[in-house]
N, C-alpha and C positions, 0 to 999 in steps of 0.2 A: 633589369629591374633598376628604376633612379634612385640615387640613394637624396638628392638635392633636395632643401625643406619642402618648395612649398608642392609637387607632383606627388611626392613620396605617397603619402598617408594617403590618400585618394586610389591610387592604385595598390598598394597592397588592401584596403576595405575590398575594393571593386574583386583583387583575387582571391580575396577570403569569402566574399558569396558567392562565387563561381565556384570556388571546391565544397558549398554547402550546397550551392543547386545540383554539384552532380554525385554528390553521398559522400564526396572526400572530405571527411568531416575532422578527420585528424588533420591532415595539412590545413584544413579550414581553421581552425583553434589558433593555430601556430603562427599564422599570415595575422589573424584581426588581433591576436596579442603585440603583431609587431605594431599592426598600424597604432595601437591602442598606445604604446610605449611610443611612437612617433610624436603623434598628438600631443603627446604631453611637453613632450621636449618644444611643441612647437606655438604652445597656449591655448589650442584647438580643444576646448571643454565640450563642444558639439559629438567634435571625432572622436573623443574620444570614450564619450559615453555608447557613439554609436558600435563603435567597435567593442567595447566591453562585452551590449548586448547580443553581436555577431558572437562575438566568442562563445557564451553562456547559451543560443541558440544547440549550438555544434558541441559539444563539451554535452550537453545532454542525452549527447547519443552515442558517446562514446561510455558512458557511466561514472562519468564524473558529475554526479547532482549537485554533491556539496559547493563544488566551486562553481557550477552555473548561477546559484543561488548567491554568492559570493559575490560573482562577478553581476548581478543584476542589482541586487544592493546599491553597489558603487555606480553601476551607470546609473540608476534610477536618482539617486543623489546628485550627482551632474546633471541630469538633466532636470531636474529640483534648482540648483542652481543658479539656471538660467533661465527658469521658467517658461520651459519647453514640457509641454499636456500630452501633446501626443506623444513623443519623449516616454514619459513618466506609463502614458495607459501600453502603450505597447510593448514596454521590458514590465510589465505585471503580468502582461499575459505568457511571456515565456516564461519570465520565473514560477508561476501556477504549477507548471510541466514536469520540472524539478521537484517542487516541493510533493506532489501528487506522487511524484517518483518514488520516493520515500517514505510515503506512508501520512507527510503532516497535510492531512487533507482539510483540515480546517484552516491551516496557513494557506493552503491553495487556493481556494474558497473567498478566503479574504482578501487576497491580493487580486481575484478576478471581482470579486462585489469594488472595490475602489477605482480596476479600472476599468468597471460597465456606467460608474455615474463620471468620471472623465467622458467617457467615449459619449454619452447621454447628453453631456453638458456641452462638447464638441459636432452635436449629430452628424457626427463620421459612420459611415454604415459599413464601410469597412474595418475598424476598431469594433466596433456592435460586434459582427461576423468574429471574428477572434476570441471575445468576450465570451462569445453566445458554445464557439465548436468546444473551448476547452474546457468552458463548464460543464458541457457536456460530458468531454472525458472525465473530469474529477467525480460526478457523479456515478459514473459505470465503474470507477476504480472503490466506489465505496457499496458498488453491489444495487444503486438504487436505478435499475435499468429504465424504470419511468421516466423517473426526472433528465434522464440524461438524454432519451429520444427526444423530447419536448426541448430542449435546449439546442438539440442539434439540428431540429425540424427549423427551427429560430434563426438557427446562422447557416440553413439552407435556404431561406427564402429571401436573405439579405446579401447570401454571395455575390460578389460580379462575377455575372458568368467568364469575362475576359480573362479572371483570376486563375488559372489552372491547377497552381498551388493551392489553392484555398479551396475549390472543387474537389481535387482529391483528396483532402484532411477530410473535409464531411463526410464523403460519400463512402472514405474506408472507415473513417468510425461509427457509420449508422450499419456497414456491413458487419464490424465487429461486434455491434450489440446483438445483433441480429443473432450469432453464432451462436450467443447465451440465452438469448430470452427464447429461440423458438425450440429447444428442449423443454423450456418450463412450461410455454402455453402448451405442448402437448403433454407434459404430465397433468396439469389441469383439464385435459379432455377437451382445448378450443383446437381445432385440428383446423378447421377452417381459418382464423384467422390467424394461426402459424404457416398456413402454407400462402396465405397473403401476402406475409410477412416475408417468407422463402423469397417468392416471387420477388418482390420489390426489392428487396437486400440485393438478389444477383444481380437486377440491372442499375441498383450501382455499382457494386465490386467489378463491373466488364467496364464501365464508364472510366471508373475509377482507373484498371488497368491502364486501360490506352491512354489516360493522360500522365500517368506514368510511364509507358513506352514510348509515347512522344517526347517526352520529358529527357526522356535516354537515365532515370534518375536510375541505380538498385537496390539502394536502400525503400524506395517507395512500391518500386516493383514485386523486393521479397514481400514486404508485409503485408500487402494487396494478395499476392497470389495466396498466400498461405491462407488469408480468411473466405476466399473465394475456393479454396479446397473445403477448406471446412464446412460452409453452405453445399458446396455439392453432398458431401457426406450425411448431412443432414437431409437432401433429395433421394440419397439411397443409391445415389453415381459411386460408386466406393472406389471403384478404376482410376475412374477422371479427378476422384477427390485425392487419390494417393500419386497421382503425379503431379497435380499441381502444387503440391504443396512439396514436393520431390524437388520441381523448380524454385520453388520458394526456397528451399535448403542450399539447393547448389551456387543459388546466388548472393546466399550468404557466406555461403564458405568461401567462395573466392574473393569476396572484398570482406572479410573480416570483421561481420557483422554476430559477432558470439552469440549473443542472447536471440536472434532471429534465429540459428541455427538452431540451438536449444530447443526453441519453440518451435521449430516445425518437425523435430525429433518427437517430440511430445506428442505432436498431433496427428501425427504418421502412425503412432501407437494408440492413438484417439480412434481411428478411424479405423484401426482395425479390432480394437475393442467394440468398436458400433456393430461391426460386419457378423461377428462373434469370434475371433481368430485371438482368444484370450491369450495363449498359451507363445506368439508370435508377439502378440500386444505387447507382452511381459518381458521378451528381450529389446524390444525398442524404447520400454520406458528405460530399464536398465542404463542403455546406453546414454540418453534421453539423461538421466539422475546422475552421469559421472559427468557429463560434459557441463548443465549446471550447476553442479557441486565445484568441479574446477572452478570456474567463471563466478564465482561466490553469490550463485544468482538465487541468492533467500526465497523470494517470491516462488520462481517458477521450480527451486527444487521442492520446496512445501505441497505444492499443485504434484509434483509428479508421483512425489510418495505415497497423498491421496489417493490417487490413480492407480498407481499397484495396490495399496491397500486391498480397494475395491477389486481390481483384475485375480490379485490372489484367493481371494474371498470365492472368484466366479469357479476357480478351478477348483475350490478344496482345500488349500495352500493355508489354513486358517494359522497356522506359526508364521508365515512369513507375512500373511495379512495382518498379522497382531504386532510384527515388529516394525512394518510400514507405518501401520498406525502412527503406533509411539513415536516415530522420527516426527513423524507431522507433528504432533501435538506437541513434542519438544522442541520444531522451531517456530513452530506458531507461537510459545513465548516467549522465547529469543526475539521474535520479529517484533512483539509489545515493545522487549525490552530496547531493540534497537532503535524503536520510532524517539524514544524517551531522551537516550544517549543522541543522537542525532538533531533532537531539539534542542536541548541543552549545548550542542556544540554549537548549529548556529546562533542562537543567542550570545554563548560568546564572541564568534563572528560580528554579530550587529554588535555588540557592544567595543566590539575594538573598531568598527568601525565609525559608530557613533564620537566614541571618545576622541577618534583624530582629528577626527571636524570641531567637535566642543573646544580641544586643548588650545587650540589657537585663538581662539572666542572667549574663552574662562577658563583659566585652567584652576582656578581655587574648588571649582564642583566636581572636579576628577576624581576624589577617594571616596565623597558623599557618591558620587555615581556606582564607582565599583563596588559601595557596601552596600547601595541597594539591588544591584544587577545580579550579587555574588548570593543573596537572600532567595532572591527570585530562582535563582538556579537550583538553588537548593532544594527551595519549597518544589518547584516542579518534576527536579529530577527524582522526589521521594514520595510523589503524588502519582496519583493513576487519573490522567485526565479523563477517563471516560464516566469513573464514580465518584470520584474524591476518595477512594480508601487511599491506602498503604499500595506504593506498589512492590512486585518484585526485588528492588534493590531494597526497599525500606525494609523487607521483610528480613531480606537477606543479613542486613545490620542491627537488625535487632533481635534475632532469633538467640544469636550464642548469648548476647548482654542477659536474655533471661532465663537462659537456661544455666548461668555464671550465678545468677540470684539464685534461682533453685538450689545449686548445690551449696552455697552458701549460707544459705537459711534452710535448707532440709525441707523444702517444701515441693509438693509436688507440681509438674508440671508438663501439660497435653497440647496435645498438638492435631488439628481438624483437617483435612481437608476434602473441600466441594467441588462436583466439578454437574456441570446443569447436562439433563439427560437429553441426546436427541438434540442437541442445538444447533445442528445443520439443519434440521426438519423446521425448526422455527423462522433459521433466515432462508430458506426455503420457501417456505409457505408464506411467511407476512411480511419478508425484505428484512434488509440486515435493518432497516432506523428501529425495524421493533424489534429486531434482537438486540438493539443496544439498550432500548429503553426495558427490557428483562433484565440486562445484568445491570442496568444500574438500579432498577425497582431490587433485585436480590443484593446487589449491596447493602442499599438502606435498610432492607430487612432484618441482615445479619448484624448492621451497624445498630439498629434500634433494641435489639432484641439479643443484647451480650454484655457484659460488665464492661465501664467504663477503664477497669485494669486490662482486657483481652484486646488482645493485638489482631483486625481484622483488615487484610489485604484481597488485591486479587495480585495473583500468580502471573495472569496473562490467560487471553482467549477467554472460554468461560470458566474457568478456575478458579475460588477460595481457598481462602486459608484463615485458621482463627485460631488463635493460640490461646489456652487457657491458662492462667499463671492460678497458683496455689487449689488448683482439681485434682483428683486422680484418676486413675481411669475409667470409673466406671460411673465416677460421676460428671467426668468429659463427654465420654456416651450417651448419658439420659441429655445432657446439653445438645449433642449434636443431634440427638434421635426429635429433640423440641423442636431446634431450627429445621429439620425436614417436613414438620408437620406443618412448620409454619408456611414454608414456602409453598408445601404441594396444597395445603388450605385455603391460599392465599386468592382472591378473586382476579385472578389473569383477565377475567373478560372486559376489563377497566382499559385495559392497553390494545387486546384487539379480538373481538366475539372466536369463541370457539377456544381458544386459547390458553393451553392448560401446563403448567409448568414443574417439574420436579428435580430434586439433587440427587447424587450417590455421595456418602462421605465416607469419608478414612481416617479413623482413629488412631494415634499412637501416642503412649507415655515415653517422656527421656528418660534413657538409665545411665547417665552419665557422658554419653560420646552426642554432644549435639549434630555433629557429622551425619547422623543415622536416622536422627527423627525426621526430618524432610521421608528419604527415601523408602522408611516402612511405612508412614500414615500414606504416600503413593501407592505404596504396593498393597493395602486395602483399601483404596479408592478403586483400584483394578477391578481388586475382589467383588468388591460390590457392584463394579459395571458389570464385571460375568455372572452372577449371579442374581441378575433380570434388572438392576437399576433403582432406584429409590430408596434406598437403605441406605443403613447403618452399617458399615462393618470395621471393629476392633481389635480383630483377630486374627489367627494366621498367618 
């Protein structure tokens, strides 16, 4: 490898790109960062920006999503400084993926919308392909498979037949969507449509597998083999399905793709569940859970807990089923808090990058910008983005202060926790967008029908908190019952025809130990759930 100025950076960049193409992402990241550093020393802005984007495109494959976002932000700023619109657009399409992986779907769609406008202005089909493809990925992550498939079909229509990487991505994504869409269609009784989709999707993944094998790219082979296996399971060919997913797992194991290995273990267990081998499936899910927990893959860990809850219920072990459901629910709360924390950290990163650029031009604005950004960070960190209510962090801050005030004044203080009944059914039947509308509407109803001194917060998922100041347990129970009836009697058909929504509520009174208040209310919420839902429980 040359270390003299003019030739080294292109060589490093090419080696980094070659590492990406063969799936050796950690080596590719190191080489791309070296290329960026040498470009800085040579004063090559375009080279530095391209190397940072290449590093980001591989950082996201090894689980370093926040670092990938930061690298993209730096690259986009550099491309902007030299007026390279194509470079900006390509960087934004890369940045959307780690945003999506971290649950920052709004940021991902915003980046892609900016990229789309540039691609349309440049009239560049290749850029439009990546915008459509990755917009489809984000919509799929949000649970809107119809919108996702529409975007992916647009991508397939404009893809360059000679671009094997692009063809692989869109075909594999269509196959992945079908894995989730086929069971939904069958549940709706649309069997013919499900079979047509299955046949089409199998054609897509077979072609994608051929492309991945021709490129000798293990990461792509592992991903598409997993999707291929799950589609075969939907066709009822469980033996072939298990073999395909096992091949995916072995490739992932050999190359250190831990998240793909965990996914394969989970899907092997899912195939056993489809085949009716529930007891063996539980063992596989427990192994997958151990791997996912070790790798700190929270979304996958949540999914496995939910599958274990369903599997244990099918074999009659209701205690274990409830335990895993509670673990799933707890992780779901954490996941919502994690998104807020990531968003806050990303704002800090953006602030630091913005500040570094502005410092040279206008140092006098630094303190004012810091004050403004700090205020924005604080507000966002304490506000639930979906409902506009206080979030879990805000509740954790305010509840001890409310309890202390109650102790000092001798006035009563009560807490209610409300959980939407059968919320998963709402998402499954009407879609996640409708589910979000339900949560927003419940937040508005709660806020409208409590006093200004009461605290209303969204704890995460479909769970809400109401803290009543100066109210004893009987009165708090009466107020909670009033809120339950308001929600149950609300005209939900304005959101979706046939939609009905109820909540279960647990109520507890502060008795001097604020640390016990939330767990007691939570326990009574579970009692309300087990007693049949759509009720208030304030004792027990």
